[in-house]
C-alpha positions as CSV (number, residue, x, y, z in Angstrom):
1,M,22.4,-17.8,66.0
2,N,20.0,-18.5,68.8
3,A,17.5,-15.9,69.9
4,L,18.1,-14.1,73.2
5,S,16.0,-15.1,76.2
6,P,13.3,-12.5,77.0
7,D,15.1,-11.1,80.1
8,L,18.5,-10.9,78.3
9,G,16.9,-9.4,75.3
10,M,15.3,-6.6,77.4
11,Y,18.6,-6.0,79.1
12,V,20.5,-5.7,75.8
13,A,17.8,-3.4,74.4
14,E,18.1,-1.2,77.5
15,Q,21.9,-1.0,77.1
16,T,21.4,-0.2,73.4
17,I,19.1,2.7,73.8
18,M,21.2,4.1,76.6
19,K,24.3,4.1,74.4
20,R,22.3,5.7,71.6
21,F,21.3,8.7,73.7
22,K,24.8,9.1,75.3
23,I,26.8,9.3,72.0
24,S,26.9,12.6,70.2
25,D,26.6,13.0,66.5
26,K,30.2,14.0,66.2
27,E,31.4,10.9,68.1
28,R,29.1,8.7,65.9
29,R,30.6,10.1,62.7
30,Q,34.1,9.4,64.0
31,L,33.2,5.8,64.8
32,W,31.7,5.3,61.3
33,H,34.9,6.8,59.8
34,L,37.0,4.4,61.9
35,A,34.8,1.4,60.7
36,D,35.4,2.4,57.1
37,F,39.2,2.6,57.8
38,C,39.3,-0.8,59.4
39,K,37.3,-2.3,56.6
40,L,40.2,-1.5,54.2
41,E,42.5,-3.8,56.1
42,P,40.8,-7.2,56.3
43,E,44.1,-9.1,56.7
44,D,44.6,-7.3,60.0
45,S,42.4,-9.4,62.4
46,K,42.2,-6.8,65.1
47,R,41.2,-4.1,62.8
48,Y,38.7,-6.3,61.1
49,Q,37.2,-7.3,64.4
50,T,36.9,-3.6,65.2
51,Y,35.1,-3.1,61.9
52,L,32.6,-5.9,62.7
53,S,32.0,-4.6,66.2
54,L,31.3,-1.1,64.9
55,Q,29.0,-2.4,62.2
56,R,27.0,-4.2,64.8
57,Y,27.0,-1.0,66.9
58,K,25.8,0.9,63.8
59,I,23.0,-1.5,63.3
60,N,21.9,-1.2,66.9
61,M,21.9,2.6,66.6
62,A,19.7,2.3,63.5
63,V,17.3,0.0,65.3
64,V,16.8,2.6,68.1
65,D,16.2,5.4,65.6
66,I,13.7,3.3,63.7
67,V,11.8,2.4,66.9
68,Q,11.9,6.1,68.0
69,M,10.3,7.2,64.7
70,G,7.3,4.9,65.4
71,L,6.6,6.2,68.9
72,T,4.1,8.8,69.9
73,Q,5.3,12.3,71.0
74,E,4.7,11.5,74.7
75,M,6.6,8.2,74.4
76,R,9.5,9.8,72.7
77,A,9.6,12.4,75.5
78,F,9.6,9.6,78.1
79,S,12.5,7.7,76.4
80,I,14.6,10.9,76.2
81,A,14.0,11.8,79.8
82,R,14.6,8.2,81.0
83,Y,17.6,7.2,78.9
84,R,19.3,10.5,77.9
85,D,18.6,12.5,81.1
86,G,18.6,9.5,83.5
87,K,15.4,10.7,85.3
88,S,13.5,8.4,87.6
89,F,10.0,7.1,86.7
90,Q,8.5,9.0,89.6
91,R,10.0,12.3,88.4
92,I,9.0,11.7,84.7
93,S,5.4,10.8,86.0
94,M,5.1,14.2,87.6
95,E,6.6,16.1,84.6
96,L,4.5,14.4,81.9
97,F,1.3,13.9,84.1
98,V,1.3,10.2,83.3
99,C,1.0,7.6,86.1
100,E,4.1,5.4,86.7
101,A,2.3,2.2,85.7
102,T,1.7,3.6,82.2
103,L,5.4,4.7,82.0
104,H,6.5,1.2,82.9
105,K,4.2,-0.2,80.1
106,W,5.8,2.3,77.6
107,N,9.2,1.3,78.7
108,K,8.5,-2.4,78.3
109,F,7.0,-1.7,74.8
110,I,10.0,0.3,73.7
111,L,12.5,-2.2,74.9
112,Q,10.6,-5.1,73.4
113,S,10.4,-3.3,70.1
114,I,14.2,-2.8,70.1
115,A,14.8,-6.4,71.1
116,T,12.5,-7.7,68.4
117,M,14.0,-5.6,65.7
118,S,17.6,-6.4,66.9
119,S,16.8,-10.1,66.2
120,Y,15.5,-9.2,62.8
121,N,11.9,-10.2,63.5
122,L,8.6,-8.3,62.9
123,T,5.6,-8.4,65.2
124,E,2.2,-9.3,63.8
125,E,1.3,-5.6,63.8
126,D,4.5,-4.6,62.0
127,I,3.8,-6.6,59.0
128,Y,1.1,-4.0,58.0
129,R,3.6,-1.1,58.2
130,P,5.6,-0.7,54.9
131,N,8.0,1.8,56.5
132,V,9.0,-0.7,59.3
133,V,9.4,-3.5,56.7
134,R,11.5,-1.3,54.5
135,N,13.7,-0.4,57.5
136,M,14.0,-4.1,58.4
137,I,15.2,-4.9,54.9
138,H,17.8,-2.1,55.3
139,L,19.0,-3.5,58.6
140,L,19.4,-7.0,57.0
141,D,21.3,-5.5,54.1
142,M,23.7,-3.9,56.5
143,R,24.2,-7.1,58.4
144,I,24.5,-9.4,55.4
145,N,26.9,-7.1,53.6
146,T,29.1,-7.1,56.7
147,F,29.8,-10.8,56.1
148,C,29.8,-10.7,52.4
149,D,32.6,-8.0,52.2
150,T,35.4,-10.6,52.7
151,E,36.0,-14.2,51.9
152,N,38.3,-14.8,54.8
153,L,35.7,-14.1,57.5
154,K,34.5,-17.0,59.5
155,Y,30.8,-17.1,60.2
156,N,27.9,-19.4,60.8
157,Q,26.7,-20.2,57.3
158,M,23.3,-21.5,58.5
159,W,22.7,-18.2,60.4
160,L,23.7,-16.2,57.3
161,D,21.4,-18.3,55.1
162,S,18.5,-17.6,57.6
163,L,19.2,-13.8,57.3
164,V,19.2,-14.0,53.5
165,D,15.9,-16.0,53.6
166,K,14.3,-13.4,56.0
167,R,15.4,-10.6,53.7
168,R,13.8,-12.4,50.7
169,R,10.6,-12.9,52.6
170,Y,10.5,-9.3,53.9
171,R,11.0,-8.1,50.3
172,K,8.1,-10.3,49.2
173,L,6.0,-8.8,52.1
174,L,6.9,-5.3,51.1
175,E,6.0,-6.0,47.4
176,T,2.7,-7.5,48.5
177,L,1.8,-4.5,50.6
178,M,2.6,-2.2,47.7
179,E,0.5,-4.3,45.4
180,V,-2.5,-4.3,47.8
181,Q,-2.3,-0.5,48.0
182,A,-2.1,-0.1,44.3
183,A,-4.9,-2.6,43.6
184,F,-7.2,-0.9,46.0
185,K,-6.8,2.4,44.2
186,T,-7.8,0.8,40.9
187,A,-10.2,-1.9,42.0
188,D,-13.9,-1.8,41.2
189,K,-16.3,-2.1,44.1
190,E,-18.0,-4.9,42.2
191,D,-14.7,-6.8,42.2
192,R,-14.9,-9.8,44.5
193,D,-11.5,-8.9,45.9
194,Y,-12.4,-5.3,46.6
195,V,-13.3,-6.0,50.3
196,R,-10.0,-7.8,50.8
197,Y,-8.1,-4.9,49.3
198,Q,-10.1,-2.4,51.3
199,V,-9.6,-4.1,54.7
200,I,-5.9,-4.7,54.3
201,N,-5.4,-1.2,53.0
202,E,-7.2,0.3,56.0
203,K,-5.0,-1.9,58.3
204,I,-1.9,-0.5,56.6
205,R,-3.1,3.0,57.1
206,H,-4.3,2.5,60.7
207,H,-2.1,-0.4,62.0
208,N,-2.9,0.4,65.6
209,E,-6.6,-0.1,65.3
210,N,-8.3,-3.4,66.2
211,V,-10.6,-5.6,64.2
212,S,-13.9,-3.8,65.2
213,Q,-12.4,-0.4,64.3
214,I,-11.2,-1.6,60.9
215,A,-14.6,-3.2,60.3
216,G,-16.3,0.1,61.1
217,R,-14.1,2.0,58.7
218,C,-14.8,-0.5,55.9
219,G,-18.5,-1.0,56.7
220,V,-18.2,-4.8,56.8
221,S,-19.2,-7.3,59.5
222,L,-16.8,-8.2,62.3
223,A,-16.9,-11.8,61.2
224,T,-15.4,-10.9,57.8
225,V,-12.3,-9.0,59.0
226,P,-10.6,-11.7,61.0
227,F,-10.7,-14.1,58.1
228,L,-9.0,-11.5,55.8
229,F,-6.4,-10.7,58.5
230,L,-5.7,-14.4,59.1
231,A,-5.6,-15.2,55.5
232,F,-3.1,-12.4,54.9
233,F,-1.0,-13.2,57.9
234,H,-1.0,-16.9,56.9
235,F,0.2,-16.0,53.4
236,L,3.1,-14.1,54.9
237,S,3.9,-16.4,57.8
238,Y,7.6,-17.2,58.0
239,N,7.2,-20.5,59.8
240,E,4.6,-22.2,57.7
241,K,6.5,-25.3,56.4
242,E,5.5,-28.6,55.1
243,S,7.1,-30.4,58.1
244,E,4.8,-28.5,60.4
245,R,1.8,-29.6,58.3
246,K,2.9,-33.2,58.5
247,R,3.3,-33.0,62.3
248,K,-0.2,-31.7,62.7
249,E,-1.6,-34.5,60.4
250,R,0.1,-37.0,62.7
251,I,-1.5,-35.4,65.7
252,M,-4.9,-35.7,64.0
253,A,-4.3,-39.4,63.6
254,N,-4.1,-39.8,67.3
255,R,-6.9,-39.6,69.8
256,E,-7.8,-36.5,71.9
257,N,-5.1,-35.1,74.1
258,V,-4.4,-32.1,76.3
259,D,-3.8,-30.0,73.2
260,V,-6.2,-31.8,70.8
261,E,-10.0,-31.8,70.9
262,Y,-12.4,-33.5,68.4
263,K,-16.0,-32.4,67.7
264,R,-18.4,-34.2,65.4
265,T,-20.4,-31.1,64.6
266,Y,-20.3,-27.4,65.4
267,V,-22.1,-26.5,68.6
268,Q,-21.9,-23.2,70.5
269,E,-20.6,-25.0,73.6
270,L,-17.2,-25.6,72.0
271,R,-16.4,-22.0,73.0
272,K,-15.3,-23.4,76.4
273,D,-12.7,-25.6,74.7
274,I,-11.3,-22.6,72.8
275,I,-11.2,-20.7,76.1
276,A,-9.5,-23.6,77.8
277,F,-6.8,-23.8,75.1
278,A,-6.2,-20.0,75.2
279,N,-6.0,-20.1,79.0
280,T,-3.6,-23.1,79.2
281,E,-1.0,-23.9,76.6
282,G,-2.9,-23.7,73.3
283,G,-4.1,-26.5,71.2
284,T,-6.2,-27.4,68.1
285,L,-9.9,-28.2,67.9
286,Y,-11.2,-30.2,64.9
287,I,-14.8,-30.1,63.8
288,G,-15.9,-33.1,61.7
289,I,-14.1,-35.8,63.7
290,N,-15.6,-38.2,66.2
291,D,-14.1,-38.8,69.6
292,D,-12.5,-42.0,68.4
293,G,-10.6,-40.2,65.6
294,S,-12.9,-41.3,62.7
295,V,-13.5,-38.6,60.2
296,V,-17.1,-37.7,59.3
297,G,-16.4,-34.3,57.7
298,V,-18.4,-31.0,57.5
299,E,-21.0,-30.4,54.8
300,D,-20.9,-26.6,54.6
301,S,-17.5,-25.6,55.7
302,D,-17.9,-21.9,54.8
303,D,-21.1,-21.5,56.8
304,T,-19.6,-23.4,59.7
305,M,-16.4,-21.2,59.7
306,L,-18.5,-18.0,59.5
307,R,-20.8,-19.0,62.5
308,L,-17.8,-20.2,64.5
309,A,-15.9,-16.9,64.0
310,G,-18.9,-14.9,64.9
311,S,-19.5,-17.0,68.0
312,L,-15.9,-16.6,69.2
313,K,-15.8,-12.9,68.5
314,D,-19.1,-12.1,70.2
315,G,-19.1,-14.7,72.9
316,I,-15.5,-14.6,74.4
317,A,-13.8,-11.7,76.3
318,P,-11.2,-10.4,75.9
319,D,-10.9,-10.7,72.1
320,V,-9.4,-14.1,71.5
321,M,-9.4,-13.8,67.7
322,P,-5.8,-12.7,67.3
323,F,-4.7,-16.0,68.8
324,V,-7.1,-18.2,66.7
325,Q,-6.7,-19.4,63.1
326,I,-9.7,-21.1,61.4
327,R,-9.3,-23.0,58.2
328,A,-10.8,-25.9,56.2
329,I,-8.5,-28.9,55.5
330,E,-8.8,-32.2,53.7
331,R,-8.8,-35.4,55.8
332,N,-9.6,-38.8,54.2
333,N,-11.1,-36.9,51.2
334,K,-13.5,-35.1,53.6
335,T,-13.5,-31.4,54.7
336,V,-12.6,-30.8,58.3
337,I,-12.5,-27.5,60.1
338,A,-9.2,-27.0,62.1
339,V,-9.3,-24.3,64.8
340,E,-5.7,-23.6,66.0
341,V,-5.5,-21.7,69.3
342,A,-2.3,-20.2,70.7
343,I,-1.9,-19.3,74.4
344,G,-3.4,-15.8,74.9
345,S,-1.6,-12.8,76.3
346,A,-4.7,-11.4,78.1
347,R,-5.7,-14.4,80.2
348,P,-8.1,-15.3,81.7
349,Y,-10.5,-15.6,78.8
350,Y,-14.1,-16.2,79.6
351,I,-17.6,-16.5,78.2
352,K,-19.1,-13.1,78.1
353,D,-22.5,-14.2,79.3
354,K,-21.1,-15.9,82.4
355,G,-18.4,-13.3,83.4
356,L,-15.2,-13.9,85.3
357,K,-16.7,-16.8,87.3
358,P,-15.9,-20.5,87.5
359,N,-18.8,-21.3,85.1
360,G,-17.3,-18.9,82.6
361,V,-13.5,-19.5,82.8
362,Y,-12.1,-22.9,81.6
363,V,-8.7,-24.5,81.5
364,R,-7.4,-27.7,79.9
365,R,-7.0,-30.7,82.2
366,G,-6.1,-33.9,80.3
367,T,-8.6,-34.4,77.5
368,S,-11.3,-32.3,79.0
369,S,-12.0,-28.6,79.6
370,Q,-12.6,-27.9,83.3
371,P,-14.0,-24.8,85.1
372,L,-11.4,-22.8,87.0
373,S,-11.9,-21.9,90.6
374,E,-12.1,-18.3,91.8
375,A,-8.7,-18.6,93.5
376,G,-7.3,-19.9,90.2
377,I,-8.9,-17.0,88.3
378,R,-7.2,-14.5,90.7
379,D,-3.9,-16.3,90.3
380,M,-4.1,-16.2,86.5
381,I,-4.9,-12.5,86.6
382,V,-1.8,-11.9,88.7
383,E,0.2,-14.0,86.4
384,S,-0.9,-12.1,83.3
385,Y,-1.0,-8.5,84.7
386,G,1.6,-8.7,87.5
387,K,1.1,-8.4,91.2
388,S,-0.3,-4.8,91.1
389,Y,-3.9,-5.0,92.2
390,E,-5.0,-1.8,90.6
391,T,-3.9,-2.8,87.0
392,G,-5.4,-6.3,87.3
393,R,-8.7,-7.0,85.5
394,S,-11.8,-6.5,87.6
395,L,-13.9,-9.6,88.3
396,N,-16.9,-7.3,88.1
397,Q,-17.4,-5.7,84.7
398,D,-20.9,-4.2,85.4
399,L,-19.7,-0.9,86.8
400,T,-21.2,2.6,87.0
401,F,-19.3,5.8,87.8
402,G,-21.7,8.3,89.2
403,A,-19.4,9.7,91.9
404,F,-16.3,9.7,89.6
405,Q,-18.1,11.4,86.8
406,K,-19.4,14.0,89.2
407,E,-15.9,14.8,90.4
408,M,-14.6,15.1,86.9
409,A,-17.5,17.4,85.9
410,L,-16.8,19.7,88.9
411,R,-13.3,20.2,87.5
412,N,-14.5,20.6,83.9
413,M,-12.7,17.4,82.9
414,E,-14.0,14.9,80.3
415,C,-14.8,11.5,81.4
416,G,-15.0,9.2,78.4
417,A,-13.3,5.9,77.4
418,V,-10.2,7.7,76.2
419,Q,-9.7,9.4,79.6
420,M,-10.3,6.1,81.4
421,R,-7.7,4.4,79.3
422,T,-5.2,7.1,80.1
423,L,-5.9,6.7,83.8
424,N,-5.6,2.9,83.5
425,M,-9.2,2.3,84.5
426,I,-9.6,0.5,81.2
427,G,-6.9,-2.0,80.3
428,E,-5.3,-2.9,77.0
429,D,-7.9,-5.7,76.6
430,G,-10.7,-3.1,76.7
431,L,-12.0,-4.3,80.1
432,Y,-12.3,-2.5,83.4
433,T,-9.3,-2.8,85.8
434,N,-9.5,-3.0,89.6
435,L,-8.7,0.7,89.6
436,A,-12.0,1.2,87.8
437,L,-13.7,-1.0,90.5
438,L,-12.3,1.3,93.2
439,M,-13.6,4.4,91.4
440,S,-17.0,2.8,90.7
441,D,-20.2,2.9,92.7
442,Q,-19.8,-0.8,93.1
443,C,-16.5,-0.7,95.0
444,E,-16.3,-3.7,97.4
445,H,-14.1,-2.0,100.0
446,T,-15.5,0.2,102.7
447,L,-14.5,2.9,105.2
448,K,-15.6,2.4,108.8
449,I,-15.4,5.3,111.3
450,A,-16.3,4.7,115.0
451,V,-16.6,7.3,117.8
452,F,-15.8,5.8,121.3
453,Q,-16.5,7.2,124.7
454,G,-13.3,7.7,126.7
455,T,-9.9,6.4,125.6
456,D,-10.7,2.8,124.9
457,D,-13.0,0.9,122.5
458,V,-15.5,-0.4,125.0
459,V,-18.4,2.0,124.6
460,F,-19.6,3.2,121.2
461,R,-20.8,6.8,120.9
462,N,-21.5,6.7,117.2
463,H,-20.2,4.7,114.2
464,Q,-20.9,4.5,110.4
465,E,-19.7,2.5,107.4
466,F,-19.2,4.3,104.1
467,R,-19.6,2.4,100.8
468,G,-19.4,3.1,97.1
469,S,-16.6,4.8,95.2
470,L,-13.5,5.8,97.1
471,L,-14.2,9.4,96.1
472,S,-17.6,9.1,97.9
473,Q,-16.0,7.4,100.9
474,L,-13.4,10.2,101.1
475,E,-16.0,13.0,100.9
476,E,-18.6,11.5,103.3
477,G,-15.9,10.1,105.7
478,Y,-14.3,13.6,106.0
479,A,-17.7,15.2,106.6
480,F,-18.4,12.6,109.4
481,L,-15.1,13.3,111.0
482,D,-15.7,17.1,110.8
483,K,-19.0,16.7,112.6
484,N,-17.5,14.5,115.3
485,I,-14.4,16.6,116.2
486,A,-15.1,18.9,119.1
487,V,-14.5,22.7,119.0
488,K,-13.0,24.0,122.2
489,S,-13.8,27.6,123.1
490,T,-11.5,29.4,125.4
491,I,-12.8,32.4,127.3
492,D,-10.2,35.1,127.8
493,G,-11.8,38.1,129.5
494,L,-14.5,39.3,127.1
495,R,-13.1,37.4,124.2
496,R,-13.8,33.9,123.1
497,N,-11.3,31.9,121.0
498,D,-12.4,28.7,119.2
499,Q,-9.9,25.9,118.5
500,R,-10.6,22.5,117.0
501,D,-9.3,19.4,118.8
502,Y,-7.3,18.4,115.7
503,P,-5.8,20.3,112.8
504,M,-8.3,19.5,110.0
505,A,-5.6,19.7,107.4
506,A,-3.9,16.8,109.3
507,I,-7.1,14.9,109.5
508,R,-7.5,15.3,105.7
509,E,-4.0,14.1,104.9
510,A,-4.2,11.1,107.3
511,L,-7.6,10.1,105.7
512,L,-6.2,10.5,102.2
513,N,-3.1,8.4,103.0
514,A,-5.2,5.7,104.5
515,I,-7.4,5.5,101.4
516,I,-4.7,5.9,98.7
517,H,-1.9,3.8,100.1
518,R,-3.6,0.8,101.5
519,D,-3.4,-2.7,100.0
520,Y,-6.7,-3.4,98.2
521,S,-5.9,-7.0,97.6
522,F,-7.1,-7.5,101.2
523,N,-10.9,-7.5,101.7
524,G,-11.0,-5.7,105.1
525,S,-12.2,-2.2,105.6
526,T,-10.1,1.0,106.2
527,L,-10.7,1.9,109.9
528,V,-10.8,5.3,111.7
529,N,-11.3,5.2,115.5
530,I,-12.1,8.4,117.4
531,Y,-11.3,8.5,121.1
532,D,-11.4,11.4,123.5
533,D,-7.6,11.9,123.4
534,R,-6.7,10.7,119.9
535,I,-7.8,9.5,116.4
536,E,-6.3,6.4,114.9
537,F,-6.2,5.7,111.1
538,L,-5.6,2.0,110.3
539,S,-5.1,0.8,106.8
540,L,-4.2,-2.7,105.5
541,G,-1.0,-3.6,103.7
542,G,1.8,-2.0,105.8
543,L,4.7,-0.4,104.1
544,V,5.7,-1.2,100.5
545,P,8.3,-4.0,100.5
546,G,11.9,-2.6,100.7
547,L,10.8,0.7,102.4
548,S,11.5,1.2,106.1
549,M,9.7,3.4,108.6
550,E,12.8,5.5,109.0
551,A,12.9,6.2,105.2
552,V,9.2,7.1,105.3
553,L,9.7,9.6,108.1
554,M,12.6,11.1,106.2
555,G,10.2,11.9,103.4
556,V,10.8,9.0,101.0
557,S,7.7,8.0,99.1
558,Q,6.9,4.9,97.1
559,S,3.2,4.5,96.2
560,R,1.7,1.1,96.3
561,N,-1.1,2.3,94.1
562,A,0.6,4.6,91.6
563,C,-2.4,4.8,89.3
564,L,-4.9,5.5,92.1
565,A,-2.5,8.2,93.4
566,N,-2.4,9.6,89.9
567,V,-6.3,9.8,89.7
568,F,-6.4,11.7,93.0
569,Y,-3.6,14.0,91.7
570,R,-5.5,14.7,88.5
571,L,-8.6,15.5,90.6
572,K,-6.4,17.9,92.7
573,L,-7.3,16.0,95.9
574,V,-3.6,15.7,96.6
575,E,-1.0,18.4,95.7
576,S,1.9,16.2,95.0
577,Y,3.2,12.7,95.8
578,G,4.8,11.8,99.1
579,T,4.1,14.9,101.1
580,G,1.3,13.7,103.4
581,I,3.3,12.5,106.4
582,K,5.7,15.5,106.2
583,R,2.7,17.9,106.2
584,I,1.1,16.1,109.3
585,K,4.4,16.3,111.2
586,A,4.6,20.0,110.3
587,L,1.1,20.7,111.6
588,Y,2.1,19.1,115.0
589,K,5.5,20.8,115.1
590,N,4.6,23.3,117.8
591,S,2.8,20.8,120.0
592,E,4.1,18.5,122.7
593,K,2.0,15.7,121.3
594,K,3.5,14.6,118.1
595,A,1.8,12.5,115.5
596,V,2.8,8.8,115.7
597,F,3.2,6.5,112.7
598,E,3.5,2.7,113.2
599,S,3.9,-0.2,110.8
600,A,3.4,-3.9,111.3
601,Q,3.2,-6.9,109.0
602,G,0.1,-6.2,106.8
603,A,-1.0,-2.9,108.5
604,F,-0.1,0.7,109.0
605,K,-1.4,3.1,111.7
606,A,-1.3,6.9,112.0
607,T,-2.3,8.4,115.4
608,L,-3.2,12.1,115.8
609,F,-3.5,13.4,119.3
610,N,-6.1,15.8,120.7
611,L,-4.4,19.2,121.0
612,N,-7.0,20.5,123.6
613,I,-6.6,17.7,126.2
614,G,-5.1,18.9,129.4
615,E,-5.8,22.6,128.8
616,Q,-6.3,24.4,132.2
617,S,-8.8,27.2,131.3
618,E,-12.5,27.9,131.2
619,T,-13.8,26.0,128.2
620,V,-17.0,25.3,126.4
621,T,-16.7,22.1,124.3
622,S,-19.3,21.4,121.5
623,Y,-19.6,18.3,119.4
624,Q,-21.0,18.5,115.9
625,T,-22.4,15.0,116.1
626,E,-24.5,13.9,113.1
627,T,-28.0,12.9,114.2
628,E,-29.8,9.7,113.1
629,K,-32.2,11.9,111.1
630,E,-29.3,13.6,109.3
631,I,-27.7,10.2,108.5
632,I,-30.9,8.9,107.0
633,M,-31.6,12.1,105.0
634,N,-28.0,12.1,103.6
635,L,-28.5,8.4,102.6
636,V,-31.8,9.3,100.8
637,K,-30.1,12.2,99.0
638,R,-27.3,9.9,97.9
639,Q,-29.4,6.9,96.8
640,G,-32.7,8.5,95.9
641,S,-34.6,6.0,98.0
642,I,-33.9,3.7,100.9
643,T,-35.3,0.6,102.6
644,R,-35.6,-0.4,106.2
645,K,-32.5,-2.7,105.7
646,D,-30.5,0.3,104.5
647,V,-31.3,2.2,107.8
648,E,-30.4,-0.9,109.9
649,L,-26.9,-1.0,108.2
650,A,-26.4,2.8,108.3
651,L,-27.3,3.2,112.0
652,S,-26.3,-0.3,113.2
653,V,-29.7,-0.8,114.8
654,G,-32.3,-3.6,114.8
655,T,-35.4,-4.0,112.7
656,T,-37.8,-2.5,115.3
657,K,-35.6,0.5,116.0
658,A,-35.2,1.2,112.2
659,Y,-39.0,0.9,111.6
660,S,-39.7,3.2,114.5
661,I,-37.3,5.9,113.2
662,L,-38.7,5.7,109.7
663,T,-42.3,5.9,110.9
664,K,-41.6,9.0,113.0
665,M,-39.8,10.7,110.0
666,C,-42.8,9.9,107.8
667,D,-45.2,11.4,110.5
668,E,-43.0,14.5,110.6
669,G,-43.3,14.9,106.8
670,A,-39.6,14.4,106.1
671,L,-40.1,11.1,104.2
672,I,-42.9,9.4,102.1
673,M,-43.4,5.6,102.4
674,Q,-44.0,3.7,99.1
675,K,-45.6,0.4,100.1
676,A,-44.6,-2.7,98.2
677,G,-44.5,-5.5,100.7
678,K,-41.0,-6.6,101.4
679,R,-39.8,-4.0,98.9
680,T,-41.2,-1.0,100.7
681,Q,-39.1,2.1,100.0
682,Y,-38.8,5.6,101.6
683,I,-38.2,8.7,99.5
684,K,-37.8,12.4,100.4
685,R,-40.9,14.5,100.4
686,Q,-40.7,17.2,97.7
């Protein structure tokens, strides 16, 4: 029986879990009773086919129950809401307070687990879980007994033999797990196998933990644990056959190739070859063989293997060790180190010291390992993590989160690694995602706000560019808008009535929409243009594919950045998903000038009109324009200190003008100059 393709396997798994939740306990008992009845009449082909079909159905139901038992409480709640109640991902996200991207990951994990168990296979993590192994043996018993109940049944003998062989190996695996647990309880700490028993026992108890966590629990070095894991997994491997060994020996007899690399001695630079194999299609690196294929051997194989494992563990990110096997083999009566590398699931892998840059990321090209271009790195990230920008791995891993931590603290919310993982700011590989980059103080995207004189963009009245975390851009950008929106005072007899040119709630919603829903895979800035008669909010990306402007205006919402929207929702900056445009329309309901929303290829524009234009009454209009001094003082408050260059960028002025303003503020006592040549800084006077 051939294995299902990944897509077909996921589809079958989805149908299986849906059937499991839709059938009642009473209906299930009736089906099992019918199966037992049909089993008694093997001569009746129709009845026996019904028996076989129901047996397979019974096994599928058991698979779903087993997978459900291994899920967390939140994941079980999601699976019930999704497959029993038929709720959408968006609704479940709002009910469980979990972003849609995480729900999709849970869904993929659940379906993959069902598909894997349905094909009677175990994942590398499942081999350390006795209960899962025991359940797998039970499933195989059910399947094998189905074919062994009658002699007249036609079946594929090779497939049946493979099932019997798997059951034998799973039984051996379960026996080994029990022996390790029993041996650990009775072993003496002086016993040379004590560390092996301890590490494997901790992995059995905490199968979800990674190598570093297990090492911390056992108090052993990180270099030791992978050897024990790999040795154990190698011992239990179901595909380790003599024919495979002979094939690899034939490869060794050949010269270097796209999947074969020879090294005479161990050098740290061979990390780039390991990275290239993991980033491409896998391969094997041999230490102790010349480029021409002649064997020179390795003198101290144990020391070489230990140094190599430590170098790969400490020098490559993400952790590549789960895809690497290191062992000593004999070749021409000499010891050679074979490093077998499988293609990694968290590509691109890179040298930690170099980062996600061309000099740190390598791929295999022919018989050599070549650096990958920045465009190639981005393409590989998209290939590994999907087209969602926010869940992709950030190219910059040196991030700080001052603004984000401040917002979390204001709401009495914790801001640690656990919370950042929940929010998808840290990916499954332990590295920062692009969502973390957007929340960080090093965010590369900016918000530009310009105030124009009149109704066109010819003459600037004021403009400013806001950098840093999107949270800082939102706060500072809104404050700038607030100061540059006029207040119109109407005199009615002895009374004076004040009215803003724009509903500030509409300004807030439009700014939030522009920041949350834009496409951050583009490098351009989010733009806000203030004219005398209107304000335009322009964001890159346009509408989400498949969503029309008519649907948006009807209230349909599909967030491009679901995880980013979830962060803003958790911080209570937005009340709920998809209500921004509806709220803006409601605020302009009683006005002749309605808000206008336009979409073009790669861009979206929201236009809010000035409510006070054209009023025929005695008025006094006042602008709350931020002065140059206020801009500089706010910049000092935010950064702690500033340079002349900072002032030039903030005010969009030349060197002479910036120096003149700073000198005047120092003379007035607002700032203090700290001279240091080209690095002269200005700080606030205490």
